[in-house]
C-alpha positions in Angstrom: -61.3 -9.5 29.8 -60.4 -13.2 29.1 -56.8 -14.4 29.1 -57.0 -14.9 25.3 -58.1 -11.3 24.9 -55.3 -10.1 27.1 -52.7 -12.0 25.1 -54.2 -10.7 21.8 -54.1 -7.1 23.2 -50.5 -7.4 24.2 -49.5 -9.0 20.9 -51.1 -6.1 19.0 -49.3 -3.5 21.0 -45.8 -5.1 20.6 -43.4 -3.4 18.2 -42.4 -6.8 16.8 -44.1 -8.9 14.2 -45.8 -12.1 15.4 -46.9 -14.7 12.8 -48.2 -18.2 13.7 -48.4 -20.9 11.0 -49.4 -24.5 11.1 -47.6 -27.5 9.6 -49.3 -26.9 6.3 -47.8 -23.4 6.2 -51.2 -21.8 6.6 -51.4 -18.6 8.6 -53.2 -19.1 11.9 -52.8 -15.5 13.2 -50.7 -12.4 13.1 -50.6 -9.2 15.1 -51.4 -5.7 14.2 -47.7 -4.8 13.6 -47.7 -7.1 10.5 -51.1 -6.0 9.4 -49.7 -2.4 9.2 -46.3 -3.1 7.7 -47.5 -5.7 5.2 -50.5 -3.5 4.4 -52.9 -6.5 4.3 -56.2 -7.0 6.1 -56.1 -9.7 8.8 -59.4 -11.1 7.7 -58.1 -11.8 4.2 -54.8 -13.3 5.6 -56.0 -15.7 8.3 -56.2 -19.3 6.9 -54.3 -18.4 3.7 -51.1 -20.1 2.8 -48.0 -18.1 3.8 -46.5 -18.3 0.3 -49.6 -16.8 -1.2 -49.5 -13.8 1.2 -45.7 -13.5 1.0 -44.7 -14.8 -2.5 -41.2 -13.3 -2.0 -40.3 -15.9 0.6 -37.6 -18.4 -0.6 -40.0 -21.4 -0.5 -37.5 -24.3 -0.3 -35.3 -22.6 2.3 -38.3 -21.5 4.3 -39.9 -25.0 4.4 -36.6 -26.6 5.5 -36.3 -24.0 8.2 -39.8 -24.6 9.6 -39.7 -28.4 9.2 -36.4 -28.5 11.3 -38.2 -26.6 14.0 -41.0 -29.1 14.0 -38.7 -32.1 13.9 -36.3 -31.0 16.6 -38.8 -29.1 18.6 -36.2 -26.4 19.1 -36.1 -22.7 18.1 -34.2 -21.4 15.1 -32.9 -18.0 14.0 -32.2 -16.1 10.9 -30.4 -12.8 11.2 -30.3 -9.8 8.8 -26.6 -10.7 8.1 -27.6 -14.0 6.7 -30.6 -12.7 4.7 -31.4 -9.0 4.8 -35.1 -9.7 5.0 -37.5 -12.6 4.6 -40.7 -10.7 4.4 -41.1 -7.6 2.2 -42.3 -5.2 4.9 -41.9 -1.5 4.6 -39.6 0.1 7.3 -40.5 3.4 8.9 -37.0 4.5 9.8 -36.2 8.1 8.9 -32.8 7.1 7.4 -31.6 6.4 3.9 -30.9 2.8 3.2 -30.3 0.7 0.1 -33.5 -1.3 0.6 -37.2 -0.2 0.7 -37.8 -3.2 3.1 -36.9 -3.5 6.7 -33.8 -5.5 7.7 -35.1 -8.3 9.9 -34.1 -10.7 12.6 -36.5 -13.7 12.6 -36.9 -16.2 15.4 -38.8 -19.4 14.8 -40.4 -20.8 18.0 -42.1 -24.2 18.2 -45.4 -24.1 20.1 -47.0 -26.8 22.2 -49.1 -29.1 19.9 -52.8 -28.4 20.2 -55.3 -31.1 19.2 -52.5 -32.9 17.3 -51.7 -29.8 15.3 -48.2 -28.4 15.3 -47.6 -24.7 15.0 -44.6 -22.4 14.7 -44.5 -18.8 15.9 -42.2 -16.5 13.9 -41.1 -13.3 15.6 -40.0 -10.6 13.2 -37.8 -7.8 14.6 -37.1 -4.6 12.6 -33.3 -4.1 12.7 -33.0 -1.6 9.9 -31.1 0.9 12.1 -28.6 -1.8 13.2 -28.1 -3.0 9.6 -27.7 0.6 8.3 -25.1 1.7 10.9 -23.2 -1.6 10.9 -23.0 -1.3 7.1 -21.6 2.2 7.5 -19.1 1.0 10.1 -17.9 -1.8 7.9 -17.5 0.5 5.0 -15.5 3.0 7.2 -13.3 0.1 8.5 -12.7 -1.1 4.9 -11.7 2.4 3.8 -9.4 2.7 6.8 -7.7 -0.6 6.0 -7.4 0.4 2.4 -5.8 3.7 3.5 -3.2 1.8 5.5 -2.2 -0.1 2.4 -2.2 2.6 -0.2 0.2 5.5 -0.8 -1.8 8.6 -0.5 -0.3 10.4 -3.5 0.1 7.7 -6.2 -2.6 5.3 -5.1 -0.3 2.3 -5.4 0.7 0.2 -2.5 2.8 2.0 0.2 6.2 0.5 1.1 5.0 -1.2 4.3 2.2 -3.2 2.6 4.3 -3.8 -0.5 7.0 -5.4 1.6 4.4 -7.5 3.4 3.3 -8.7 0.0 6.9 -9.5 -1.1 7.5 -11.5 2.1 4.5 -13.7 1.3 5.3 -14.1 -2.4 8.9 -14.9 -1.5 7.9 -17.6 0.9 5.4 -19.1 -1.6 8.1 -19.1 -4.4 10.6 -20.8 -2.1 8.1 -23.4 -0.9 6.7 -24.4 -4.3 9.8 -23.7 -6.4 8.1 -21.0 -8.4 9.7 -18.1 -10.2 9.7 -14.7 -8.7 11.1 -11.5 -10.2 11.5 -8.0 -8.8 11.7 -4.7 -10.6 12.8 -1.4 -9.0 12.9 1.8 -10.9 13.9 5.4 -10.0 13.0 8.5 -11.9 16.1 10.2 -13.3 17.1 13.7 -12.1 14.0 14.0 -10.0 15.6 16.7 -7.7 16.2 18.9 -10.7 12.7 18.3 -11.9 11.4 19.5 -8.5 13.7 22.5 -8.5 12.4 23.4 -12.0 8.7 22.8 -11.7 8.2 22.8 -7.9 6.8 20.1 -5.8 3.4 20.3 -7.5 5.1 19.5 -10.8 7.0 16.7 -9.1 3.8 15.2 -7.6 2.1 15.4 -11.0 4.9 13.4 -12.5 4.8 10.7 -9.8 1.0 10.4 -10.1 1.0 10.1 -13.9 3.9 7.7 -13.9 2.1 5.4 -11.5 -1.0 5.4 -13.7 1.0 4.6 -16.8 2.9 1.7 -15.1 -0.3 0.3 -13.5 -1.8 -0.1 -16.9 1.1 -2.3 -18.1 0.9 -4.8 -15.3 -0.9 -8.1 -14.9 -3.7 -8.5 -12.3 -1.4 -10.5 -10.0 1.6 -8.1 -10.2 2.1 -6.0 -7.1 3.1 -2.4 -7.6 4.3 -0.1 -4.8 6.0 3.2 -4.1 9.2 2.3 -2.4 10.1 5.8 -1.4 10.4 9.3 -2.9 10.6 8.8 -6.7 11.5 5.1 -6.4 8.9 2.4 -7.3 9.0 -1.4 -7.1 7.1 -4.2 -8.7 6.7 -7.8 -7.7 6.2 -10.2 -10.6 5.0 -13.7 -9.3 5.8 -16.7 -11.5 8.1 -14.7 -13.7 11.5 -15.7 -15.0 14.4 -13.5 -16.1 13.3 -13.2 -19.7 9.8 -12.2 -18.7 11.0 -9.7 -16.1 13.4 -8.0 -18.5 10.7 -7.7 -21.1 8.4 -6.0 -18.5 11.2 -3.7 -17.3 12.0 -2.6 -20.9 8.3 -1.8 -21.6 8.2 0.2 -18.4 11.4 2.1 -19.3 10.0 2.9 -22.8 6.5 3.9 -21.5 8.0 6.3 -19.0 10.3 7.9 -21.5 7.5 8.4 -24.1 5.0 9.7 -21.6 4.5 13.5 -21.9 3.0 14.8 -18.7 1.0 18.0 -19.0 1.7 20.5 -16.2 0.4 24.1 -16.3 1.6 25.5 -19.7 4.2 22.9 -20.4 4.9 19.2 -20.9 7.3 17.3 -18.7 9.2 14.3 -19.9 11.2 12.0 -17.6 13.2 8.8 -17.9 13.8 6.0 -15.4 16.7 3.8 -14.4 15.5 0.2 -13.9 16.9 -2.7 -11.9 15.8 -6.3 -12.2 16.5 -9.4 -10.2 15.0 -12.9 -9.9 14.9 -15.2 -6.9 17.8 -17.7 -6.7 18.8 -20.5 -4.3 21.1 -18.3 -2.3 18.3 -15.9 -1.4 17.3 -16.9 2.2 15.1 -13.9 2.9 13.1 -11.5 0.8 15.5 -8.7 1.8 18.2 -10.5 -0.3 16.0 -10.2 -3.4 15.6 -6.5 -2.7 19.3 -6.0 -2.2 20.0 -7.7 -5.6 17.5 -5.6 -7.4 18.7 -2.4 -5.7 22.3 -3.1 -6.8 21.0 -3.6 -10.4 19.3 -0.3 -10.1 22.5 1.3 -9.0 24.2 -0.2 -12.1 21.5 1.3 -14.3 22.1 4.8 -12.8 25.9 4.4 -13.2 25.5 3.3 -16.8 24.1 6.6 -17.8 20.4 6.3 -16.7 17.3 5.5 -18.8 18.5 1.8 -19.1 17.6 -1.6 -17.7 20.2 -3.6 -15.8 19.9 -7.1 -14.4 21.4 -8.1 -11.1 25.0 -9.3 -11.5 25.7 -10.0 -7.8 23.9 -12.2 -5.3 22.7 -11.5 -1.8 25.5 -13.7 -0.4 27.9 -10.9 -1.6 26.3 -8.5 0.9 26.4 -8.6 4.7 22.6 -8.7 5.1 
């Protein structure tokens, strides 16, 4: 067996696609792996232009890639993370994926010129398994990150993440002299509601209230569960008038919302506190304190009302 025959025999037994093209993008040779996965006869492929055999190739991108290998005489690489696949080759993995075609890592290797002719060898590796399991891992990590930000019951931000958002918005408002408003509301007589309907009824009220309020907010507003039956909303680029308008709409929406639970309907009200950022607020906690005091005033005023902060953070020992 000649050295050429040995090389051809080895190439045909590799579990990797080998494709050699010249500088006119004509196919000089490929191995049996590609013949099987492309389902094309080698005799009909050899000498043909690669874009005729694989019309799915991104022609402009592919030509730039190959020409850079010729010019620099250096190998190049394209991973499945950059492009899921270059060649539409059927994968044979016994797993369910979103693509009928194998995910590929492709390596472009310059070959020594022969008779003045330049060639590039393209190695095509099937990484469908890697792509599939990495995608599953990324999805799991994303879901975990989401779970760390979201309150499990109401599906709005939890307190930790909501405060992180407030800290960022507070810093941005101070830096660029933008408006920033904060709303905090507490469901009135919630303990009595729990005693009357049980915790399942109380949970139903919290969930439905969160849904109603979410529908009233802008895309950039940040809604979170502050604790128990208390919720908080960050309103970026919002002045006093705008914040009070939103707060009143929230109060009305909650009072008018009849929540179906078992054989009855539950109606609740909310006390609402509002504050806006001011020059004396040095930390985001000051804004929370102002809003919390406004909420206390709303409760003391008979509940189911909106109150604006009358005191500033400098009045507290924070």
